[in-house]
A tleap script that builds the chain and sets N, CA, C and O, in Angstrom:
source leaprc.protein.ff14SB
mol = sequence {
  NMET ASN CYS ARG ARG HIE GLY SER LYS PRO
  THR ILE ALA LEU TRP MET LEU VAL ALA ALA
  ALA ASP VAL ALA ILE VAL ALA SER ALA GLY
  LEU LEU THR LEU MET LEU VAL LEU THR LEU
  LEU ALA VAL THR VAL ALA GLY GLY VAL TYR
  ALA ALA ARG SER LEU GLY ARG ARG ASN PRO
  GLU PRO ALA LYS ALA VAL VAL ARG ARG ARG
  CALA
}
set mol.1.N position { 49.617 16.746 61.620 }
set mol.1.CA position { 50.637 15.944 61.337 }
set mol.1.C position { 51.421 16.108 59.898 }
set mol.1.O position { 50.816 16.630 58.962 }
set mol.2.N position { 52.361 15.794 59.786 }
set mol.2.CA position { 53.146 15.846 58.317 }
set mol.2.C position { 52.546 14.262 57.727 }
set mol.2.O position { 52.708 13.179 58.288 }
set mol.3.N position { 51.930 14.487 56.629 }
set mol.3.CA position { 51.282 13.235 56.042 }
set mol.3.C position { 52.197 12.813 54.739 }
set mol.3.O position { 51.913 11.760 54.169 }
set mol.4.N position { 53.457 13.737 54.187 }
set mol.4.CA position { 54.067 13.181 53.247 }
set mol.4.C position { 55.299 12.410 53.481 }
set mol.4.O position { 56.112 12.628 54.379 }
set mol.5.N position { 55.362 11.423 52.524 }
set mol.5.CA position { 56.305 10.397 52.856 }
set mol.5.C position { 57.644 11.172 52.522 }
set mol.5.O position { 57.646 12.327 52.094 }
set mol.6.N position { 58.900 10.343 52.785 }
set mol.6.CA position { 60.247 11.277 52.582 }
set mol.6.C position { 60.638 10.881 50.958 }
set mol.6.O position { 60.372 9.926 50.229 }
set mol.7.N position { 61.282 11.928 50.828 }
set mol.7.CA position { 61.690 11.357 49.156 }
set mol.7.C position { 60.630 12.203 48.492 }
set mol.7.O position { 61.160 12.719 47.508 }
set mol.8.N position { 59.600 12.506 48.574 }
set mol.8.CA position { 58.905 13.314 47.906 }
set mol.8.C position { 59.354 14.116 46.567 }
set mol.8.O position { 60.576 14.213 46.455 }
set mol.9.N position { 58.804 14.538 45.828 }
set mol.9.CA position { 59.366 15.524 44.505 }
set mol.9.C position { 59.452 17.082 45.205 }
set mol.9.O position { 60.391 17.861 45.035 }
set mol.10.N position { 58.362 17.314 45.949 }
set mol.10.CA position { 58.540 18.700 46.437 }
set mol.10.C position { 59.815 18.782 47.378 }
set mol.10.O position { 60.657 19.670 47.248 }
set mol.11.N position { 59.883 17.846 48.276 }
set mol.11.CA position { 61.200 17.664 49.245 }
set mol.11.C position { 62.631 17.542 48.102 }
set mol.11.O position { 63.515 18.399 48.124 }
set mol.12.N position { 62.659 16.523 47.282 }
set mol.12.CA position { 63.868 16.890 46.524 }
set mol.12.C position { 64.388 17.727 45.768 }
set mol.12.O position { 65.564 17.746 45.408 }
set mol.13.N position { 62.862 19.066 45.254 }
set mol.13.CA position { 63.161 20.108 44.536 }
set mol.13.C position { 63.829 20.885 45.511 }
set mol.13.O position { 64.924 21.396 45.273 }
set mol.14.N position { 63.207 21.017 46.663 }
set mol.14.CA position { 63.642 22.064 47.984 }
set mol.14.C position { 65.329 21.664 48.142 }
set mol.14.O position { 66.088 22.610 48.351 }
set mol.15.N position { 65.804 20.530 48.062 }
set mol.15.CA position { 67.141 20.209 48.249 }
set mol.15.C position { 67.696 20.753 47.015 }
set mol.15.O position { 68.546 21.633 47.151 }
set mol.16.N position { 67.387 20.408 45.888 }
set mol.16.CA position { 68.101 20.661 44.483 }
set mol.16.C position { 68.273 22.402 44.743 }
set mol.16.O position { 69.354 22.912 44.449 }
set mol.17.N position { 67.146 23.275 45.310 }
set mol.17.CA position { 67.260 24.754 45.447 }
set mol.17.C position { 68.147 24.956 46.064 }
set mol.17.O position { 69.001 25.636 45.496 }
set mol.18.N position { 68.455 24.517 47.496 }
set mol.18.CA position { 69.498 24.802 48.336 }
set mol.18.C position { 70.704 24.223 47.515 }
set mol.18.O position { 71.723 24.911 47.580 }
set mol.19.N position { 70.766 23.225 46.847 }
set mol.19.CA position { 72.326 22.877 46.212 }
set mol.19.C position { 72.521 23.978 45.410 }
set mol.19.O position { 73.675 24.379 45.256 }
set mol.20.N position { 71.332 24.704 44.711 }
set mol.20.CA position { 71.859 25.711 43.831 }
set mol.20.C position { 72.324 26.753 44.624 }
set mol.20.O position { 73.422 27.111 44.200 }
set mol.21.N position { 72.001 27.335 45.502 }
set mol.21.CA position { 72.148 28.549 46.492 }
set mol.21.C position { 73.663 28.237 46.689 }
set mol.21.O position { 74.527 29.053 46.370 }
set mol.22.N position { 73.960 26.953 47.260 }
set mol.22.CA position { 75.046 26.734 47.945 }
set mol.22.C position { 76.189 27.151 46.999 }
set mol.22.O position { 77.148 27.791 47.431 }
set mol.23.N position { 76.091 26.809 45.790 }
set mol.23.CA position { 76.769 26.882 44.605 }
set mol.23.C position { 76.877 28.419 44.080 }
set mol.23.O position { 77.857 28.787 43.432 }
set mol.24.N position { 76.012 29.119 44.342 }
set mol.24.CA position { 75.597 30.651 43.972 }
set mol.24.C position { 76.730 31.362 45.229 }
set mol.24.O position { 77.535 32.293 45.185 }
set mol.25.N position { 76.467 30.759 45.902 }
set mol.25.CA position { 77.066 31.528 47.378 }
set mol.25.C position { 78.738 31.108 47.755 }
set mol.25.O position { 79.327 31.820 48.568 }
set mol.26.N position { 79.302 30.181 47.260 }
set mol.26.CA position { 80.629 29.620 46.966 }
set mol.26.C position { 80.867 30.382 45.621 }
set mol.26.O position { 82.015 30.823 45.653 }
set mol.27.N position { 80.264 30.701 44.494 }
set mol.27.CA position { 80.581 31.080 43.307 }
set mol.27.C position { 81.121 32.777 43.472 }
set mol.27.O position { 82.082 33.311 42.918 }
set mol.28.N position { 79.988 33.457 44.571 }
set mol.28.CA position { 80.337 34.563 44.951 }
set mol.28.C position { 81.037 35.050 45.847 }
set mol.28.O position { 81.102 36.262 46.054 }
set mol.29.N position { 81.691 34.130 46.537 }
set mol.29.CA position { 82.950 34.494 47.409 }
set mol.29.C position { 84.051 35.014 46.946 }
set mol.29.O position { 84.662 35.949 47.465 }
set mol.30.N position { 84.418 34.287 45.711 }
set mol.30.CA position { 85.455 34.377 44.820 }
set mol.30.C position { 86.436 33.228 44.705 }
set mol.30.O position { 86.192 32.066 45.032 }
set mol.31.N position { 87.662 33.720 44.166 }
set mol.31.CA position { 88.508 32.576 44.339 }
set mol.31.C position { 89.650 32.653 44.943 }
set mol.31.O position { 90.484 31.748 44.948 }
set mol.32.N position { 89.810 34.146 45.700 }
set mol.32.CA position { 90.556 33.974 47.169 }
set mol.32.C position { 90.001 33.158 48.034 }
set mol.32.O position { 90.729 32.282 48.501 }
set mol.33.N position { 88.839 33.215 48.393 }
set mol.33.CA position { 87.988 32.658 49.511 }
set mol.33.C position { 88.091 30.880 49.139 }
set mol.33.O position { 88.142 29.985 49.982 }
set mol.34.N position { 88.103 30.719 47.683 }
set mol.34.CA position { 87.920 28.971 47.886 }
set mol.34.C position { 89.291 28.833 47.954 }
set mol.34.O position { 89.595 27.808 48.566 }
set mol.35.N position { 90.539 29.677 47.434 }
set mol.35.CA position { 91.810 29.050 47.571 }
set mol.35.C position { 92.173 28.609 49.113 }
set mol.35.O position { 92.602 27.576 49.629 }
set mol.36.N position { 91.797 29.873 49.578 }
set mol.36.CA position { 92.236 29.775 51.279 }
set mol.36.C position { 91.656 28.294 51.840 }
set mol.36.O position { 92.294 27.330 52.263 }
set mol.37.N position { 90.244 28.476 51.688 }
set mol.37.CA position { 89.529 27.102 52.410 }
set mol.37.C position { 90.391 25.866 51.688 }
set mol.37.O position { 90.734 24.946 52.431 }
set mol.38.N position { 90.703 25.810 50.488 }
set mol.38.CA position { 91.620 24.576 49.837 }
set mol.38.C position { 93.054 24.555 50.702 }
set mol.38.O position { 93.734 23.566 50.973 }
set mol.39.N position { 93.199 25.382 50.908 }
set mol.39.CA position { 94.811 25.506 51.685 }
set mol.39.C position { 94.568 24.948 53.161 }
set mol.39.O position { 95.028 23.944 53.706 }
set mol.40.N position { 93.763 25.854 53.590 }
set mol.40.CA position { 93.352 25.278 55.344 }
set mol.40.C position { 93.073 23.677 55.147 }
set mol.40.O position { 93.578 23.025 56.061 }
set mol.41.N position { 92.592 23.129 54.463 }
set mol.41.CA position { 91.790 21.703 54.095 }
set mol.41.C position { 93.253 21.099 54.101 }
set mol.41.O position { 93.641 20.435 55.062 }
set mol.42.N position { 94.079 21.359 52.961 }
set mol.42.CA position { 95.217 20.479 52.721 }
set mol.42.C position { 96.378 20.887 53.906 }
set mol.42.O position { 97.167 19.973 54.147 }
set mol.43.N position { 96.532 21.869 54.501 }
set mol.43.CA position { 97.330 21.879 55.942 }
set mol.43.C position { 96.880 20.737 56.778 }
set mol.43.O position { 97.561 19.721 56.921 }
set mol.44.N position { 95.672 20.932 57.350 }
set mol.44.CA position { 95.016 19.986 58.075 }
set mol.44.C position { 94.914 18.471 57.794 }
set mol.44.O position { 95.057 17.647 58.697 }
set mol.45.N position { 94.622 18.078 56.310 }
set mol.45.CA position { 95.079 16.705 56.197 }
set mol.45.C position { 96.762 16.379 56.607 }
set mol.45.O position { 97.130 15.507 57.394 }
set mol.46.N position { 97.772 17.460 55.739 }
set mol.46.CA position { 98.752 16.834 56.324 }
set mol.46.C position { 99.260 16.856 57.726 }
set mol.46.O position { 99.987 15.909 58.029 }
set mol.47.N position { 99.041 17.670 58.554 }
set mol.47.CA position { 98.767 17.577 59.858 }
set mol.47.C position { 98.453 16.658 60.503 }
set mol.47.O position { 99.110 16.379 61.506 }
set mol.48.N position { 97.182 15.790 60.064 }
set mol.48.CA position { 96.587 14.755 60.880 }
set mol.48.C position { 97.263 13.386 60.175 }
set mol.48.O position { 97.128 12.254 60.639 }
set mol.49.N position { 98.146 13.775 58.751 }
set mol.49.CA position { 98.832 12.621 58.311 }
set mol.49.C position { 99.993 12.501 59.217 }
set mol.49.O position { 100.091 11.463 59.873 }
set mol.50.N position { 100.869 13.410 59.337 }
set mol.50.CA position { 101.750 13.577 60.354 }
set mol.50.C position { 101.851 12.916 61.532 }
set mol.50.O position { 102.663 12.055 61.872 }
set mol.51.N position { 100.549 13.617 62.379 }
set mol.51.CA position { 100.281 13.087 63.549 }
set mol.51.C position { 100.308 11.744 63.420 }
set mol.51.O position { 101.099 11.103 64.112 }
set mol.52.N position { 99.577 11.191 62.649 }
set mol.52.CA position { 99.160 9.822 62.301 }
set mol.52.C position { 100.530 8.657 62.453 }
set mol.52.O position { 100.704 7.648 63.136 }
set mol.53.N position { 101.309 9.358 61.488 }
set mol.53.CA position { 102.376 8.770 61.067 }
set mol.53.C position { 103.554 8.452 62.814 }
set mol.53.O position { 104.123 7.445 63.236 }
set mol.54.N position { 103.424 10.125 63.433 }
set mol.54.CA position { 104.237 9.994 64.615 }
set mol.54.C position { 103.723 9.337 65.867 }
set mol.54.O position { 104.380 9.236 66.903 }
set mol.55.N position { 102.406 8.867 65.677 }
set mol.55.CA position { 101.892 7.931 66.716 }
set mol.55.C position { 102.061 6.564 66.515 }
set mol.55.O position { 102.118 5.763 67.449 }
set mol.56.N position { 102.143 6.258 65.327 }
set mol.56.CA position { 102.246 4.985 64.907 }
set mol.56.C position { 103.417 4.318 64.758 }
set mol.56.O position { 103.594 3.115 64.565 }
set mol.57.N position { 104.339 5.355 64.884 }
set mol.57.CA position { 105.986 4.645 65.008 }
set mol.57.C position { 106.609 4.659 66.568 }
set mol.57.O position { 106.582 5.579 67.385 }
set mol.58.N position { 107.133 3.424 66.680 }
set mol.58.CA position { 107.654 3.243 67.888 }
set mol.58.C position { 108.822 3.731 68.177 }
set mol.58.O position { 109.714 3.739 67.329 }
set mol.59.N position { 109.019 4.260 69.535 }
set mol.59.CA position { 109.914 4.820 69.987 }
set mol.59.C position { 111.126 4.067 70.465 }
set mol.59.O position { 111.045 3.286 71.414 }
set mol.60.N position { 112.719 4.388 69.547 }
set mol.60.CA position { 113.527 3.745 69.646 }
set mol.60.C position { 114.117 3.488 71.637 }
set mol.60.O position { 114.110 4.442 72.415 }
set mol.61.N position { 114.497 2.245 72.009 }
set mol.61.CA position { 115.029 2.119 73.326 }
set mol.61.C position { 115.994 2.649 73.761 }
set mol.61.O position { 116.990 2.462 73.063 }
set mol.62.N position { 116.132 3.208 74.578 }
set mol.62.CA position { 116.930 4.055 75.240 }
set mol.62.C position { 118.294 3.390 75.549 }
set mol.62.O position { 118.354 2.241 75.988 }
set mol.63.N position { 119.513 4.237 75.275 }
set mol.63.CA position { 120.686 2.944 75.245 }
set mol.63.C position { 120.945 2.987 77.114 }
set mol.63.O position { 120.620 3.896 77.878 }
set mol.64.N position { 121.482 1.957 77.375 }
set mol.64.CA position { 121.607 1.705 78.340 }
set mol.64.C position { 122.879 2.282 79.371 }
set mol.64.O position { 124.058 2.115 79.055 }
set mol.65.N position { 122.557 2.830 80.368 }
set mol.65.CA position { 123.990 4.009 80.846 }
set mol.65.C position { 124.550 3.255 81.803 }
set mol.65.O position { 124.163 2.728 82.846 }
set mol.66.N position { 125.865 3.350 81.015 }
set mol.66.CA position { 127.361 2.723 81.728 }
set mol.66.C position { 128.086 3.143 82.795 }
set mol.66.O position { 128.877 4.040 82.501 }
set mol.67.N position { 128.093 2.748 84.133 }
set mol.67.CA position { 128.004 3.354 85.184 }
set mol.67.C position { 129.809 3.176 85.777 }
set mol.67.O position { 130.013 2.112 86.362 }
set mol.68.N position { 130.624 3.809 85.691 }
set mol.68.CA position { 132.094 3.535 85.731 }
set mol.68.C position { 132.118 3.906 87.431 }
set mol.68.O position { 131.457 4.819 87.927 }
set mol.69.N position { 133.002 3.017 88.168 }
set mol.69.CA position { 133.605 2.709 89.007 }
set mol.69.C position { 134.717 3.920 89.528 }
set mol.69.O position { 135.842 3.790 89.045 }
set mol.70.N position { 134.567 4.792 90.227 }
set mol.70.CA position { 136.031 5.207 90.424 }
set mol.70.C position { 137.139 4.814 91.563 }
set mol.70.O position { 136.726 4.806 92.723 }
set mol.71.N position { 138.168 4.569 91.387 }
set mol.71.CA position { 139.337 3.337 91.827 }
set mol.71.C position { 139.575 4.363 93.374 }
set mol.71.O position { 140.379 4.005 94.235 }
savepdb mol mol.pdb
quit
């Protein structure tokens, strides 16, 4: 059984090491990859905002059709 409590110093040190490795991976990925990810994120957010505004807008009432009778 695991007798350690959550949040102990070795656990925090391990997560700090994982965070440092993540930063190293992102740094080695290069500027182009980072810009691609940020652009994809911006397009996704813009699409979500557009969809939310489109769904929130009420549709205009259709015009009533005028039927004319022939003489």
